[in-house]
VOLUMBA-357764 format. One record per residue (C-alpha): chain; residue number from 1; x, y, z; residue in three letters. Coordinates in Angstrom, 1 decimal. Each point is the difference from the previous one (the first is absolute). Last residue first. Layout:
@mol:A&seq:NUM&X:X&Y:Y&Z:Z&type:ALA
...
END
This chain:
@mol:A&seq:198&X:23.5&Y:10.3&Z:26.1&type:GLU
@mol:A&seq:197&X:-2.2&Y:2.7&Z:-1.9&type:THR
@mol:A&seq:196&X:-2.7&Y:-0.7&Z:-2.1&type:PHE
@mol:A&seq:195&X:-1.3&Y:0.8&Z:-3.5&type:TRP
@mol:A&seq:194&X:-2.9&Y:-1.5&Z:-1.5&type:LEU
@mol:A&seq:193&X:-0.5&Y:-0.1&Z:-3.7&type:ASN
@mol:A&seq:192&X:-2.0&Y:2.0&Z:-2.7&type:GLY
@mol:A&seq:191&X:2.7&Y:2.3&Z:-1.0&type:ASP
@mol:A&seq:190&X:-1.1&Y:3.0&Z:1.9&type:PRO
@mol:A&seq:189&X:0.6&Y:-1.8&Z:3.2&type:GLY
@mol:A&seq:188&X:-2.2&Y:-1.5&Z:2.6&type:ALA
@mol:A&seq:187&X:1.4&Y:0.1&Z:3.5&type:THR
@mol:A&seq:186&X:1.5&Y:-2.1&Z:2.8&type:ILE
@mol:A&seq:185&X:1.7&Y:0.4&Z:3.2&type:GLY
@mol:A&seq:184&X:2.0&Y:-2.8&Z:1.8&type:TRP
@mol:A&seq:183&X:1.7&Y:-2.6&Z:-1.4&type:PRO
@mol:A&seq:182&X:2.2&Y:-1.7&Z:2.4&type:GLY
@mol:A&seq:181&X:3.1&Y:-1.1&Z:-2.1&type:SER
@mol:A&seq:180&X:0.2&Y:-3.3&Z:2.2&type:SER
@mol:A&seq:179&X:0.3&Y:-2.2&Z:-3.2&type:PRO
@mol:A&seq:178&X:0.4&Y:2.3&Z:-3.3&type:THR
@mol:A&seq:177&X:-3.1&Y:-0.1&Z:-1.9&type:LEU
@mol:A&seq:176&X:0.0&Y:-1.4&Z:-3.4&type:GLY
@mol:A&seq:175&X:-2.7&Y:-2.7&Z:0.8&type:ALA
@mol:A&seq:174&X:-1.9&Y:0.9&Z:3.3&type:SER
@mol:A&seq:173&X:-3.6&Y:0.7&Z:-1.3&type:PHE
@mol:A&seq:172&X:-3.1&Y:-0.5&Z:2.2&type:GLU
@mol:A&seq:171&X:-3.5&Y:-0.4&Z:-1.3&type:THR
@mol:A&seq:170&X:-2.9&Y:0.8&Z:1.9&type:VAL
@mol:A&seq:169&X:-3.7&Y:-0.1&Z:-0.5&type:ALA
@mol:A&seq:168&X:-2.2&Y:2.6&Z:2.0&type:GLY
@mol:A&seq:167&X:-2.7&Y:0.8&Z:-2.6&type:ALA
@mol:A&seq:166&X:1.6&Y:3.7&Z:-0.7&type:PRO
@mol:A&seq:165&X:3.0&Y:-2.3&Z:-0.9&type:THR
@mol:A&seq:164&X:3.1&Y:-0.5&Z:2.1&type:ILE
@mol:A&seq:163&X:3.7&Y:0.2&Z:-1.5&type:ARG
@mol:A&seq:162&X:2.7&Y:-0.9&Z:2.4&type:GLY
@mol:A&seq:161&X:3.7&Y:1.0&Z:-0.3&type:ILE
@mol:A&seq:160&X:2.6&Y:-2.3&Z:2.2&type:VAL
@mol:A&seq:159&X:2.9&Y:0.4&Z:2.0&type:SER
@mol:A&seq:158&X:-1.4&Y:-2.0&Z:2.8&type:ASN
@mol:A&seq:157&X:1.0&Y:2.3&Z:2.7&type:VAL
@mol:A&seq:156&X:-1.4&Y:3.2&Z:-1.9&type:PHE
@mol:A&seq:155&X:-3.1&Y:-1.3&Z:-1.7&type:GLU
@mol:A&seq:154&X:-1.0&Y:2.8&Z:-2.7&type:THR
@mol:A&seq:153&X:-3.2&Y:0.7&Z:-1.1&type:PHE
@mol:A&seq:152&X:-1.8&Y:0.1&Z:-3.7&type:TRP
@mol:A&seq:151&X:-4.0&Y:1.0&Z:-0.2&type:LEU
@mol:A&seq:150&X:-1.5&Y:-0.9&Z:-3.2&type:ASN
@mol:A&seq:149&X:-1.9&Y:1.7&Z:-2.8&type:GLY
@mol:A&seq:148&X:2.9&Y:-0.8&Z:-2.4&type:ASP
@mol:A&seq:147&X:2.0&Y:3.6&Z:0.3&type:PRO
@mol:A&seq:146&X:0.5&Y:-0.7&Z:3.5&type:GLY
@mol:A&seq:145&X:-1.5&Y:1.3&Z:3.2&type:ALA
@mol:A&seq:144&X:2.9&Y:0.3&Z:2.6&type:ALA
@mol:A&seq:143&X:1.0&Y:-1.7&Z:3.2&type:ILE
@mol:A&seq:142&X:3.2&Y:0.2&Z:2.0&type:GLY
@mol:A&seq:141&X:0.4&Y:-2.0&Z:3.5&type:LEU
@mol:A&seq:140&X:-0.9&Y:-3.6&Z:0.3&type:SER
@mol:A&seq:139&X:2.1&Y:-1.7&Z:2.5&type:GLN
@mol:A&seq:138&X:0.3&Y:-3.6&Z:-1.6&type:GLY
@mol:A&seq:137&X:-0.6&Y:-1.8&Z:3.6&type:ASN
@mol:A&seq:136&X:-1.9&Y:-2.6&Z:-1.8&type:ALA
@mol:A&seq:135&X:-0.2&Y:0.1&Z:-4.1&type:SER
@mol:A&seq:134&X:-3.2&Y:1.4&Z:-1.4&type:ILE
@mol:A&seq:133&X:-2.2&Y:-2.4&Z:-2.2&type:GLY
@mol:A&seq:132&X:-3.2&Y:0.2&Z:2.2&type:ALA
@mol:A&seq:131&X:0.5&Y:3.2&Z:2.5&type:SER
@mol:A&seq:130&X:-2.7&Y:2.4&Z:-1.0&type:PHE
@mol:A&seq:129&X:-1.7&Y:2.3&Z:2.4&type:GLU
@mol:A&seq:128&X:-3.2&Y:1.9&Z:-0.3&type:THR
@mol:A&seq:127&X:-0.9&Y:3.1&Z:1.8&type:VAL
@mol:A&seq:126&X:-3.4&Y:2.2&Z:-0.3&type:VAL
@mol:A&seq:125&X:0.8&Y:3.5&Z:0.4&type:GLY
@mol:A&seq:124&X:-2.5&Y:1.9&Z:-2.3&type:ALA
@mol:A&seq:123&X:2.8&Y:0.8&Z:-2.4&type:PRO
@mol:A&seq:122&X:0.7&Y:-3.5&Z:-0.1&type:THR
@mol:A&seq:121&X:3.0&Y:-1.5&Z:1.7&type:ILE
@mol:A&seq:120&X:2.0&Y:-3.1&Z:-1.6&type:ARG
@mol:A&seq:119&X:2.6&Y:-1.6&Z:2.1&type:GLY
@mol:A&seq:118&X:3.1&Y:-2.0&Z:-1.0&type:ILE
@mol:A&seq:117&X:1.1&Y:-2.8&Z:2.2&type:ARG
@mol:A&seq:116&X:3.1&Y:-1.9&Z:1.2&type:ALA
@mol:A&seq:115&X:0.0&Y:2.1&Z:3.2&type:ALA
@mol:A&seq:114&X:2.6&Y:2.3&Z:1.5&type:ALA
@mol:A&seq:113&X:0.2&Y:2.4&Z:-2.6&type:GLN
@mol:A&seq:112&X:-3.7&Y:-0.2&Z:-1.2&type:GLU
@mol:A&seq:111&X:0.0&Y:1.7&Z:-3.2&type:THR
@mol:A&seq:110&X:-3.0&Y:2.3&Z:-1.3&type:PHE
@mol:A&seq:109&X:-2.8&Y:0.3&Z:-2.6&type:TRP
@mol:A&seq:108&X:-2.3&Y:2.7&Z:-0.3&type:LEU
@mol:A&seq:107&X:-3.1&Y:-0.2&Z:-2.3&type:ASN
@mol:A&seq:106&X:-1.4&Y:1.1&Z:-3.0&type:GLY
@mol:A&seq:105&X:0.6&Y:-3.2&Z:-2.0&type:ASP
@mol:A&seq:104&X:3.3&Y:1.6&Z:-1.7&type:PRO
@mol:A&seq:103&X:1.6&Y:-0.1&Z:3.5&type:GLY
@mol:A&seq:102&X:1.1&Y:3.0&Z:2.1&type:ALA
@mol:A&seq:101&X:3.2&Y:-0.6&Z:1.9&type:ALA
@mol:A&seq:100&X:0.9&Y:-0.6&Z:3.3&type:ILE
@mol:A&seq:99&X:3.3&Y:-1.0&Z:2.0&type:ALA
@mol:A&seq:98&X:0.5&Y:-1.3&Z:3.7&type:TRP
@mol:A&seq:97&X:-2.9&Y:-1.5&Z:1.7&type:PRO
@mol:A&seq:96&X:1.4&Y:-1.9&Z:3.3&type:ALA
@mol:A&seq:95&X:-1.3&Y:-3.4&Z:0.0&type:SER
@mol:A&seq:94&X:-0.1&Y:0.2&Z:4.0&type:ALA
@mol:A&seq:93&X:-4.0&Y:-1.0&Z:-0.1&type:PRO
@mol:A&seq:92&X:-1.4&Y:-1.0&Z:-3.5&type:SER
@mol:A&seq:91&X:-1.8&Y:3.1&Z:-1.3&type:ILE
@mol:A&seq:90&X:-3.7&Y:-0.9&Z:-0.5&type:GLY
@mol:A&seq:89&X:-1.2&Y:2.9&Z:2.1&type:THR
@mol:A&seq:88&X:2.8&Y:2.7&Z:0.5&type:SER
@mol:A&seq:87&X:-0.9&Y:2.9&Z:-1.5&type:PHE
@mol:A&seq:86&X:0.7&Y:3.4&Z:0.9&type:GLU
@mol:A&seq:85&X:-1.8&Y:3.2&Z:-0.8&type:THR
@mol:A&seq:84&X:1.9&Y:3.4&Z:-0.4&type:ILE
@mol:A&seq:83&X:-1.5&Y:3.3&Z:-1.0&type:VAL
@mol:A&seq:82&X:3.0&Y:2.5&Z:-1.3&type:GLY
@mol:A&seq:81&X:-2.1&Y:2.3&Z:-2.5&type:ALA
@mol:A&seq:80&X:1.3&Y:-2.1&Z:-3.0&type:PRO
@mol:A&seq:79&X:-1.6&Y:-3.2&Z:1.7&type:THR
@mol:A&seq:78&X:2.3&Y:-2.1&Z:1.8&type:ILE
@mol:A&seq:77&X:-0.5&Y:-3.8&Z:-0.3&type:ARG
@mol:A&seq:76&X:1.8&Y:-2.5&Z:2.4&type:GLY
@mol:A&seq:75&X:0.9&Y:-4.0&Z:-0.1&type:ILE
@mol:A&seq:74&X:0.8&Y:-1.3&Z:3.4&type:LYS
@mol:A&seq:73&X:2.6&Y:-2.3&Z:1.7&type:ASN
@mol:A&seq:72&X:1.0&Y:2.8&Z:2.3&type:GLY
@mol:A&seq:71&X:3.7&Y:-1.0&Z:-0.3&type:ALA
@mol:A&seq:70&X:-0.5&Y:0.4&Z:-3.9&type:GLN
@mol:A&seq:69&X:-2.4&Y:2.7&Z:-0.5&type:GLU
@mol:A&seq:68&X:-0.7&Y:-0.3&Z:-3.6&type:THR
@mol:A&seq:67&X:-1.4&Y:2.9&Z:-2.1&type:PHE
@mol:A&seq:66&X:-3.0&Y:1.2&Z:-2.1&type:TRP
@mol:A&seq:65&X:-0.5&Y:3.4&Z:-1.4&type:LEU
@mol:A&seq:64&X:-3.5&Y:1.3&Z:-1.1&type:ASN
@mol:A&seq:63&X:-1.6&Y:0.7&Z:-3.5&type:GLY
@mol:A&seq:62&X:-2.0&Y:-3.4&Z:0.4&type:ASP
@mol:A&seq:61&X:2.7&Y:-1.3&Z:-2.8&type:PRO
@mol:A&seq:60&X:2.3&Y:-0.2&Z:2.7&type:GLY
@mol:A&seq:59&X:3.6&Y:2.1&Z:0.1&type:ALA
@mol:A&seq:58&X:2.5&Y:-2.1&Z:1.4&type:ALA
@mol:A&seq:57&X:2.1&Y:-0.4&Z:3.4&type:ILE
@mol:A&seq:56&X:2.6&Y:-2.0&Z:1.5&type:GLY
@mol:A&seq:55&X:1.4&Y:-0.2&Z:3.5&type:THR
@mol:A&seq:54&X:-2.0&Y:1.4&Z:2.9&type:PRO
@mol:A&seq:53&X:1.9&Y:-1.2&Z:3.2&type:GLN
@mol:A&seq:52&X:-3.1&Y:-0.3&Z:2.4&type:SER
@mol:A&seq:51&X:1.4&Y:1.8&Z:2.7&type:ALA
@mol:A&seq:50&X:-3.2&Y:1.1&Z:1.5&type:ALA
@mol:A&seq:49&X:-3.2&Y:-1.1&Z:-1.6&type:THR
@mol:A&seq:48&X:-1.9&Y:3.3&Z:-1.4&type:PRO
@mol:A&seq:47&X:2.6&Y:1.4&Z:-2.4&type:ILE
@mol:A&seq:46&X:0.9&Y:3.3&Z:0.4&type:PRO
@mol:A&seq:45&X:-0.4&Y:2.3&Z:-3.1&type:PHE
@mol:A&seq:44&X:3.0&Y:2.0&Z:-1.0&type:GLU
@mol:A&seq:43&X:-0.3&Y:3.3&Z:-2.4&type:SER
@mol:A&seq:42&X:2.9&Y:1.2&Z:-2.0&type:VAL
@mol:A&seq:41&X:0.3&Y:3.5&Z:-1.7&type:VAL
@mol:A&seq:40&X:2.6&Y:0.6&Z:-2.5&type:GLN
@mol:A&seq:39&X:1.1&Y:3.4&Z:-1.3&type:ALA
@mol:A&seq:38&X:2.5&Y:0.4&Z:3.1&type:SER
@mol:A&seq:37&X:2.6&Y:-2.4&Z:-1.6&type:ALA
@mol:A&seq:36&X:-0.5&Y:2.2&Z:-3.3&type:ALA
@mol:A&seq:35&X:1.5&Y:3.1&Z:1.4&type:ALA
@mol:A&seq:34&X:1.5&Y:1.9&Z:-3.1&type:SER
@mol:A&seq:33&X:-2.5&Y:-1.7&Z:-2.3&type:LEU
@mol:A&seq:32&X:-3.1&Y:0.7&Z:2.0&type:LEU
@mol:A&seq:31&X:1.0&Y:3.5&Z:0.6&type:LEU
@mol:A&seq:30&X:0.4&Y:0.4&Z:-4.1&type:LEU
@mol:A&seq:29&X:-3.3&Y:-1.7&Z:-0.4&type:LEU
@mol:A&seq:28&X:-2.3&Y:2.1&Z:2.3&type:ALA
@mol:A&seq:27&X:-0.7&Y:2.7&Z:-2.5&type:ALA
@mol:A&seq:26&X:-0.7&Y:-2.5&Z:-2.6&type:PRO
@mol:A&seq:25&X:-3.1&Y:-1.2&Z:1.9&type:GLY
@mol:A&seq:24&X:0.0&Y:-3.0&Z:2.8&type:SER
@mol:A&seq:23&X:-1.9&Y:-2.9&Z:1.0&type:ARG
@mol:A&seq:22&X:2.0&Y:-2.0&Z:2.7&type:ARG
@mol:A&seq:21&X:0.4&Y:-3.9&Z:-1.0&type:LEU
@mol:A&seq:20&X:-0.9&Y:-2.1&Z:3.3&type:VAL
@mol:A&seq:19&X:2.2&Y:-3.0&Z:0.7&type:ARG
@mol:A&seq:18&X:-1.1&Y:-2.6&Z:1.8&type:ARG
@mol:A&seq:17&X:0.7&Y:-1.8&Z:3.3&type:ALA
@mol:A&seq:16&X:-0.9&Y:-3.1&Z:1.6&type:LEU
@mol:A&seq:15&X:0.7&Y:-0.7&Z:3.7&type:SER
@mol:A&seq:14&X:1.7&Y:-2.7&Z:2.2&type:GLY
@mol:A&seq:13&X:3.0&Y:2.2&Z:1.3&type:PRO
@mol:A&seq:12&X:-0.3&Y:3.9&Z:-0.7&type:LEU
@mol:A&seq:11&X:3.1&Y:1.1&Z:-2.3&type:THR
@mol:A&seq:10&X:-1.1&Y:-0.2&Z:-3.3&type:SER
@mol:A&seq:9&X:2.7&Y:0.6&Z:-2.8&type:ALA
@mol:A&seq:8&X:-0.1&Y:2.9&Z:-2.3&type:SER
@mol:A&seq:7&X:-1.1&Y:0.2&Z:-3.6&type:ALA
@mol:A&seq:6&X:1.6&Y:2.0&Z:-2.4&type:PRO
@mol:A&seq:5&X:-1.6&Y:3.5&Z:-0.3&type:SER
@mol:A&seq:4&X:-3.6&Y:0.7&Z:-1.5&type:ALA
@mol:A&seq:3&X:-1.3&Y:2.2&Z:-2.3&type:VAL
@mol:A&seq:2&X:-3.9&Y:0.2&Z:-1.6&type:PHE
@mol:A&seq:1&X:-0.5&Y:2.6&Z:-2.5&type:MET
END
């Protein structure tokens, strides 16, 4: 059986951490239950770009994890073995990639907090940015794949929810949102709707 204790926080700045489940037999079960805090192993992986401020992370369709580097202005890919590759070509300078999500098209999609853009990166590392239809200075933060085959994102400053198709067509929605409510995180719900924090 596999047993793990609740997750603990990573303490190494600028790193990614993973939880490893320890394999144990029935004889070890009592020990793990009585000392649950010691049952977890955390491995940290330093990011090549110092002080890059990793922010969002998502599982990719290629079996790797993809993450944003807000201050480093890069997208990173880490294999389950901990090998990191960084991508910056095609990302606008000082755009501050924030959140990232796997899209229905087999690519990763990310918000650019300091720019009015949504980015798409292929598993091969090719970046395309989309800005048409996105209000200026909106500070896009959260992004999630929706049940309709599109990506949905939040615009914190403008109090807007945006939808972008895999082809890059953007529609913004503000009706029903409280002005200055600052939408932040967003996710697909089990009811077929998108849910977001304000």
